[in-house]
N, C-alpha and C positions, 0 to 999 in steps of 0.2 A: 697519665704518662708514667707515674711511678709504678702503677700496677702492671703496665706493659713491660717496664724494665724488669720487674720482679718475675713476671711470667717468662721473659726471655732468658733471664739468668737461671730460673728453675729448669727450663727445658735443656739448657746447656749443661747444668749439673747432672740432670738425668741421663743425658747422652754420655757424659764422661763416666758416670757410674756404670752404664751399660758397657762401655768400652773396657773398663777395668774388670767387670765381671767376665766379659768375653775373653780377655787375656788370661785371667785366672783360670777359667775353664780350659783354655788351651794348655796352660802349664800343667793343670791337673791331669789332663789326658796324656800329655807327654810323660810326666812322672809315672803315671800308672803304666803306660806302655813300656817304660824302661824298667820299672820295679817288678812288675808281675812276672816276666820271664825269669828274673833273677831269684824270685821267691819259690817258684815252682820247682 
């Protein structure tokens, strides 16, 4: 049962990490899209 709880928590952590990475990637694209025209 403890192993199952650990696995469930790990998958939740992994899902949250993926969400954070996805949001960071979106912000990076947004910032790049805003910054590149200003630099050129």
